[in-house]
Legacy VTK file of the C-alpha trace (Angstrom):
# vtk DataFile Version 3.0
C-alpha trace
ASCII
DATASET POLYDATA
POINTS 125 float
0.012 0.000 0.026
1.341 3.436 -0.871
1.454 6.350 1.480
-1.201 8.185 -0.467
-3.577 5.201 -0.472
-3.163 4.905 3.334
-4.001 8.522 3.715
-7.111 8.100 1.539
-8.154 5.057 3.555
-7.719 7.010 6.784
-9.794 9.947 5.463
-12.538 7.501 4.361
-12.561 5.939 7.861
-12.855 9.355 9.461
-15.597 10.394 7.077
-17.468 7.147 7.737
-17.241 7.512 11.501
-18.881 10.904 11.136
-21.397 9.359 8.726
-22.279 6.765 11.376
-22.658 9.471 14.041
-25.066 11.292 11.762
-26.913 8.026 10.870
-27.507 7.350 14.568
-29.632 10.503 14.759
-31.347 10.240 11.316
-35.070 9.249 11.338
-34.721 7.510 7.982
-32.262 4.914 9.362
-33.755 1.723 10.844
-33.579 1.442 14.626
-31.169 -1.503 14.589
-28.752 0.388 12.281
-29.042 3.458 14.575
-27.962 1.357 17.553
-25.033 -0.117 15.662
-24.048 3.250 14.166
-24.097 4.966 17.563
-22.136 2.186 19.210
-19.482 1.981 16.475
-19.067 5.741 16.224
-18.873 6.111 20.034
-16.263 3.355 20.251
-14.201 4.822 17.358
-14.264 8.307 18.939
-13.735 7.038 22.525
-10.278 7.293 24.066
-10.984 3.947 25.790
-10.053 0.851 23.786
-11.180 -2.713 24.151
-7.535 -3.722 24.078
-5.174 -0.986 25.434
-2.627 0.313 22.956
0.342 -0.370 25.266
-0.085 -4.117 24.752
2.297 -4.931 21.875
0.618 -5.788 18.552
-2.745 -6.640 20.078
-3.133 -3.097 21.312
-3.582 -1.775 17.796
-5.802 -4.736 16.734
-9.011 -2.820 17.478
-7.821 0.276 15.631
-6.857 -1.694 12.555
-9.477 -4.395 12.471
-12.401 -4.045 14.848
-13.283 -0.406 14.036
-13.052 -0.731 10.273
-15.043 -4.013 10.281
-17.696 -2.421 12.557
-17.919 0.553 10.184
-18.234 -1.690 7.114
-20.923 -3.888 8.678
-22.942 -0.970 9.975
-22.789 0.964 6.696
-24.478 -2.095 5.030
-27.475 -1.663 7.341
-28.194 1.896 6.114
-30.327 2.307 3.001
-28.049 3.275 0.059
-29.735 6.562 -0.785
-29.697 7.685 2.836
-26.003 6.556 3.141
-24.932 8.615 0.136
-26.690 11.691 1.516
-25.126 11.192 4.970
-21.693 10.720 3.511
-22.054 14.079 1.650
-23.131 15.734 4.906
-20.194 14.155 6.774
-17.807 15.486 4.105
-19.204 18.952 4.621
-18.869 18.663 8.409
-15.222 17.624 8.080
-14.533 20.584 5.675
-15.778 23.179 8.141
-13.024 25.261 9.668
-12.096 24.363 13.267
-12.285 26.939 16.025
-8.978 27.691 17.695
-10.860 29.656 20.309
-12.853 26.550 21.175
-9.615 24.588 21.452
-8.081 27.197 23.718
-11.243 27.257 25.860
-11.177 23.466 26.320
-7.458 23.485 27.214
-8.052 26.262 29.735
-10.896 24.271 31.323
-8.654 21.188 31.656
-5.834 23.309 33.206
-8.318 24.932 35.624
-9.629 21.504 36.655
-6.060 20.206 37.176
-5.146 23.263 39.298
-8.376 22.836 41.338
-7.658 19.131 41.842
-4.110 19.912 42.974
-5.355 22.569 45.350
-7.984 20.233 46.833
-5.446 17.452 47.247
-2.960 19.788 48.926
-5.504 21.118 51.408
-7.012 17.707 52.088
-3.697 16.359 53.435
LINES 1 126
125 0 1 2 3 4 5 6 7 8 9 10 11 12 13 14 15 16 17 18 19 20 21 22 23 24 25 26 27 28 29 30 31 32 33 34 35 36 37 38 39 40 41 42 43 44 45 46 47 48 49 50 51 52 53 54 55 56 57 58 59 60 61 62 63 64 65 66 67 68 69 70 71 72 73 74 75 76 77 78 79 80 81 82 83 84 85 86 87 88 89 90 91 92 93 94 95 96 97 98 99 100 101 102 103 104 105 106 107 108 109 110 111 112 113 114 115 116 117 118 119 120 121 122 123 124
């Protein structure tokens, strides 16, 4: 596999995760597909893995096999016309500019929480 084809594959996976997230909330998607779509998207976006990444080789198994297989199986449950529309919508979502102000805000909230936790621990002892 070439470097470019790996990048294209990664972009497609990212787009399909967003597609599944949108499908989980779309009324045209059957209930069983919504459940699968929500579960797969939540797992793909979650920082918690079934197999932790620090375990050699097996740690990346879920990232390389489980998530893509879950995406492929779930996409088959979505009606084709709805799927193509959701993929277009997901592409538009991914093209939107990201807010640096939002990123800074989130970082500041985490720093404030860390300082508060340190202060509480220091005064609790």
